[in-house]
C-alpha positions as CSV (number, residue, x, y, z in Angstrom):
1,M,75.6,67.7,90.8
2,N,77.1,66.2,94.0
3,R,79.2,63.4,92.1
4,D,82.6,64.6,91.3
5,V,84.0,64.2,87.6
6,R,85.4,61.4,87.9
7,E,82.7,59.6,90.1
8,A,80.1,60.6,87.0
9,G,82.4,58.6,85.0
10,G,83.3,61.6,83.4
11,A,86.0,63.6,81.3
12,V,88.5,66.4,81.3
13,L,88.4,69.1,77.7
14,A,90.8,71.6,79.1
15,V,91.1,74.4,75.8
16,S,94.0,77.2,76.7
17,Q,91.8,79.8,75.5
18,F,93.7,83.6,76.7
19,T,90.3,84.9,75.3
20,L,88.6,83.6,79.6
21,G,90.9,86.8,80.5
22,A,89.7,89.8,78.9
23,D,88.5,92.8,80.9
24,L,85.3,94.2,79.2
25,S,84.9,97.2,81.1
26,R,86.2,100.0,79.1
27,G,83.0,98.4,76.0
28,R,83.2,97.2,72.5
29,R,87.1,96.2,72.8
30,P,88.4,93.9,75.2
31,G,91.5,94.5,76.8
32,F,93.7,91.8,77.3
33,E,96.6,93.4,79.8
34,G,95.7,91.3,82.6
35,T,96.2,87.7,80.8
36,A,99.6,86.0,81.2
37,K,102.0,85.8,79.0
38,P,102.3,82.3,77.7
39,D,106.2,81.5,78.8
40,V,104.0,82.1,81.7
41,A,100.2,81.0,81.2
42,E,101.4,77.0,79.9
43,P,103.2,75.9,82.7
44,L,99.9,77.2,84.3
45,F,97.8,75.3,81.8
46,S,99.7,72.3,82.2
47,R,100.1,72.2,85.6
48,Y,96.0,72.3,85.9
49,V,96.1,69.6,83.6
50,A,98.4,67.4,85.6
51,A,97.0,67.7,88.6
52,L,93.7,66.4,87.3
53,R,95.6,63.4,85.4
54,A,96.8,62.2,89.2
55,Y,93.6,62.5,90.3
56,G,92.3,60.2,88.0
57,V,91.0,61.8,86.0
58,R,90.5,61.3,82.0
59,V,92.0,65.1,80.2
60,E,92.1,65.7,76.3
61,T,93.5,68.2,75.4
62,G,94.6,70.7,71.7
63,R,97.7,73.0,71.6
64,F,98.1,75.2,73.7
65,G,98.3,78.1,72.2
66,A,96.5,77.2,68.9
67,M,93.5,78.9,67.2
68,M,91.1,76.0,67.7
69,E,87.0,74.9,66.9
70,V,85.9,72.8,68.9
71,E,82.6,71.6,69.1
72,L,81.2,69.7,72.6
73,V,77.0,68.3,73.8
74,N,76.7,70.4,77.1
75,D,74.8,68.1,79.0
76,G,73.7,69.5,82.1
77,P,71.1,71.1,84.4
78,V,73.2,74.6,84.5
79,T,76.0,76.3,83.7
80,F,78.1,78.7,86.5
81,Y,79.8,81.9,85.8
82,W,82.5,82.4,89.0
83,R,84.0,85.4,90.1
84,S,86.3,85.4,92.8
85,K,85.5,88.4,95.7
86,R,89.9,89.9,94.2
87,Q,87.6,90.3,90.7
88,A,84.0,91.4,92.5
89,G,86.4,94.9,93.3
90,G,87.7,95.7,89.8
91,G,89.3,92.8,87.5
92,G,91.9,92.2,90.1
93,R,93.7,88.3,88.8
């Protein structure tokens, strides 16, 4: 955990997944009102991938908005759940 992805000789698999932005505060029916529309989200995703590549990271992607099946082996000691201060108060993005 003391090395970044380049130092570790790793790569990034960047997959767009709007369901990660789901609001689960209403119970079993997730809400997606807070997610960006495709015309906003796709350029943001592309900028993220471009920034990683500019940093020298090898990046693989799928097709934005496509139905994809992803298989991976998670080789690491931890999984992080990241929540910003803005989100802590009620789901704002």
